[in-house]
C-alpha positions as CSV (number, residue, x, y, z in Angstrom):
1,X,18.6,16.9,-8.2
2,X,19.9,20.3,-6.9
3,X,18.5,22.1,-3.9
4,X,20.4,25.4,-3.8
5,X,24.0,24.5,-3.5
6,X,23.3,21.1,-2.2
7,X,23.5,18.1,-4.6
8,X,21.6,15.1,-3.7
9,X,22.4,11.9,-5.7
10,X,19.3,9.9,-6.7
11,X,19.7,6.7,-8.7
12,X,17.4,3.9,-9.9
13,X,20.4,1.6,-10.7
14,X,22.6,1.9,-8.4
15,X,22.6,-6.4,13.8
16,X,23.7,-8.4,15.4
17,X,25.1,-6.4,18.4
18,X,22.9,-5.2,21.2
19,X,23.4,-1.5,21.8
20,X,25.6,-0.6,24.7
21,X,23.2,2.2,25.7
22,X,20.7,2.4,28.5
23,X,17.7,0.4,27.3
24,X,15.3,0.5,30.2
25,X,11.9,1.5,28.9
26,X,13.0,1.1,25.3
27,X,11.0,-1.9,24.3
28,X,10.0,-3.1,20.8
29,X,13.0,-2.4,18.7
30,X,14.5,-5.6,17.1
31,X,17.9,-6.4,18.5
32,X,20.3,-9.3,18.5
33,X,20.0,-12.0,15.9
34,X,16.4,-11.5,14.9
35,X,16.4,-10.2,11.3
36,X,14.1,-7.6,9.8
37,X,11.8,-9.3,7.3
38,X,11.7,-7.7,3.9
39,X,9.2,-9.0,1.3
40,X,9.9,-9.0,-2.4
41,X,7.0,-8.0,-4.7
42,X,5.2,-10.7,-6.7
43,X,7.4,-9.9,-9.7
44,X,10.6,-10.5,-7.6
45,X,11.5,-6.8,-7.2
46,X,12.7,-5.3,-4.0
47,X,12.3,-1.5,-3.8
48,X,15.0,-0.2,-1.5
49,X,15.2,3.4,-0.3
50,X,18.4,4.5,1.3
51,X,18.8,7.9,3.1
52,X,22.3,8.7,4.3
53,X,25.2,11.1,4.3
54,X,28.8,10.9,3.2
55,X,29.1,7.5,4.7
56,X,26.4,6.0,2.5
57,X,27.9,7.9,-0.4
58,X,31.0,5.8,-0.1
59,X,33.4,8.2,1.6
60,X,36.6,6.5,2.6
61,X,36.3,3.6,0.2
62,X,38.7,3.2,-2.6
63,X,35.9,3.2,-5.2
64,X,32.1,3.6,-5.5
65,X,31.9,-0.2,-5.8
66,X,33.7,-0.7,-2.5
67,X,31.2,1.5,-0.6
68,X,28.8,-0.3,1.8
69,X,25.8,1.0,0.0
70,X,26.7,-0.5,-3.4
71,X,27.7,-3.8,-1.7
72,X,24.2,-4.0,0.0
73,X,22.4,-3.2,-3.2
74,X,24.4,-5.7,-5.2
75,X,23.8,-8.4,-2.6
76,X,20.1,-7.7,-2.5
77,X,20.0,-8.0,-6.3
78,X,21.0,-11.7,-6.1
79,X,17.9,-13.8,-6.5
80,X,15.7,-11.0,-7.7
81,X,15.5,-7.5,-9.2
82,X,16.2,-4.5,-7.0
83,X,15.1,-0.9,-7.7
84,X,17.0,1.5,-5.3
85,X,16.3,5.1,-4.7
86,X,19.3,6.7,-2.9
87,X,19.8,10.0,-1.2
88,X,23.5,10.2,-0.1
89,X,25.1,13.6,-0.6
90,X,28.8,13.8,0.3
91,X,28.3,17.3,1.6
92,X,24.8,18.5,2.9
93,X,23.3,19.5,6.2
94,X,21.0,17.1,8.0
95,X,18.1,19.5,7.6
96,X,18.3,19.3,3.8
97,X,18.5,15.5,3.8
98,X,15.6,15.2,6.2
99,X,13.3,17.5,4.2
100,X,14.3,16.7,0.6
101,X,15.0,13.0,0.5
102,X,12.4,11.1,-1.5
103,X,10.6,8.2,0.3
104,X,8.6,6.3,-2.4
105,X,5.4,4.7,-1.2
106,X,6.4,1.5,-3.0
107,X,9.5,1.0,-0.8
108,X,10.0,-2.6,0.4
109,X,12.7,-1.4,2.8
110,X,14.0,1.9,4.0
111,X,17.6,2.1,5.3
112,X,18.6,5.3,7.2
113,X,22.2,6.1,7.9
114,X,22.4,9.5,9.5
115,X,24.1,11.0,12.7
116,X,27.7,10.1,12.2
117,X,28.6,13.6,11.1
118,X,26.5,15.5,13.7
119,X,28.1,17.6,16.4
120,X,26.3,17.3,19.7
121,X,28.0,19.4,22.3
122,X,25.0,21.2,23.8
123,X,21.5,20.3,24.9
124,X,20.1,22.4,22.1
125,X,22.1,20.5,19.5
126,X,20.9,17.2,21.0
127,X,17.3,18.3,20.8
128,X,17.7,19.6,17.3
129,X,19.1,16.3,16.1
130,X,16.4,14.4,18.0
131,X,13.7,16.5,16.4
132,X,15.1,16.2,12.8
133,X,15.7,12.5,13.0
134,X,12.3,11.9,14.5
135,X,10.8,14.1,11.7
136,X,12.5,11.9,9.1
137,X,11.3,8.7,10.7
138,X,7.7,10.1,10.9
139,X,7.9,11.0,7.2
140,X,9.0,7.5,6.3
141,X,6.1,6.1,8.1
142,X,3.7,8.4,6.4
143,X,5.2,8.0,2.9
144,X,5.9,4.3,3.0
145,X,3.8,2.9,5.8
146,X,4.3,-0.8,4.8
147,X,8.1,-0.6,4.6
148,X,10.3,-2.0,7.4
149,X,12.9,0.4,8.5
150,X,16.6,-0.3,9.3
151,X,18.3,2.5,11.3
152,X,22.1,2.5,11.4
153,X,23.8,3.9,14.4
154,X,26.6,6.4,14.4
155,X,30.0,5.7,12.8
156,X,31.9,6.6,15.9
157,X,33.4,5.0,19.0
158,X,31.1,3.9,21.7
159,X,31.7,7.0,23.9
160,X,31.2,9.5,21.1
161,X,28.2,7.7,19.7
162,X,26.3,7.3,23.0
163,X,23.9,10.2,22.7
164,X,23.3,9.9,19.0
165,X,22.8,6.1,19.2
166,X,20.3,6.6,22.0
167,X,18.3,9.1,20.0
168,X,18.3,6.8,16.9
169,X,17.4,3.8,19.0
170,X,14.4,5.7,20.6
171,X,13.2,6.8,17.1
172,X,13.3,3.2,15.8
173,X,11.5,1.5,18.6
174,X,8.6,-0.3,16.9
175,X,8.2,-3.9,15.8
176,X,8.7,-3.0,12.1
177,X,12.0,-1.2,12.8
178,X,15.5,-2.4,13.6
179,X,18.4,-0.5,15.1
180,X,21.9,-1.6,14.0
181,X,24.9,-0.4,15.9
182,X,28.2,0.3,14.2
183,X,30.5,1.3,17.1
184,X,32.2,-2.1,17.4
185,X,33.1,-2.0,13.7
186,X,34.4,1.6,14.1
187,X,36.7,0.5,16.9
188,X,37.8,-2.7,15.1
189,X,41.5,-2.6,14.1
190,X,41.8,-2.3,10.3
191,X,38.4,-0.8,9.6
192,X,39.7,2.7,9.1
193,X,42.8,4.4,7.8
194,X,45.5,4.7,6.9
195,X,45.5,8.5,6.4
196,X,46.5,9.4,2.9
197,X,45.2,6.3,1.2
198,X,43.6,6.6,-2.2
199,X,39.8,7.2,-1.7
200,X,36.7,7.6,-3.9
201,X,35.6,10.9,-2.3
202,X,37.1,13.5,0.0
203,X,39.5,14.9,-2.6
204,X,40.7,11.4,-3.4
205,X,42.6,11.0,-0.1
206,X,41.3,8.9,2.8
207,X,41.5,9.8,6.5
208,X,41.4,7.9,9.8
209,X,37.6,8.6,10.4
210,X,35.8,7.2,7.4
211,X,35.8,3.4,6.9
212,X,38.3,2.0,4.4
213,X,37.3,-0.9,2.1
214,X,37.4,-3.4,5.0
215,X,35.2,-1.1,7.1
216,X,32.7,-0.6,4.3
217,X,32.6,-4.4,3.8
218,X,31.9,-4.9,7.5
219,X,29.1,-2.4,7.5
220,X,27.5,-4.0,4.5
221,X,27.7,-7.4,6.1
222,X,26.1,-6.0,9.3
223,X,23.2,-4.6,7.3
224,X,22.7,-7.8,5.3
225,X,22.9,-9.9,8.5
226,X,20.1,-7.8,9.8
227,X,17.7,-8.6,7.0
228,X,15.7,-11.6,5.9
229,X,14.5,-11.4,2.3
230,X,11.4,-13.4,1.6
231,X,9.4,-14.0,-1.6
């Protein structure tokens, strides 16, 4: 689907670390080893909706198959059918993703990966991100009220992710949601780089920011460790 010059990719085939952020007064979000329960439909189908940016599109991986999104979808397909709806444009502003991403009512699970590419250097930018992210979460709850929600933190180091992760954490603070932090994977040796490696997106050349295949594998495992599929 094309919205102006923005291409959003839609397809029908396609944690376990406590946040190192101030948590006083932020009760209710599932942290630690407690998984988010996802129920398959009676016919064995899991309807998964993924809303993300270039990271969810597979940027940095050597191929589409090595991206964390594809790995998660493939793993969830084991033991039952999966019907994913994905919004993960390699290049698009957050405002377009928030307003245009489809959130089907039938969703059994919604995964949101947004915030890693946002620049927050002023109070206004912080408030704009908070409002847009909150608007998306509110839209998920209206469009797919029965779906549990998994919110991925920013793909940055702990210092750079602090404000963004706090905003995401606050937005995902109900019993049916779970916040999953990624900063420890970002900081882990071997999860990014080297610059110049062959990559699926980004002009075919990888950099030192986006996860390499090992980083995408670790993100996928973090997501899967955060879920308990029943039915």
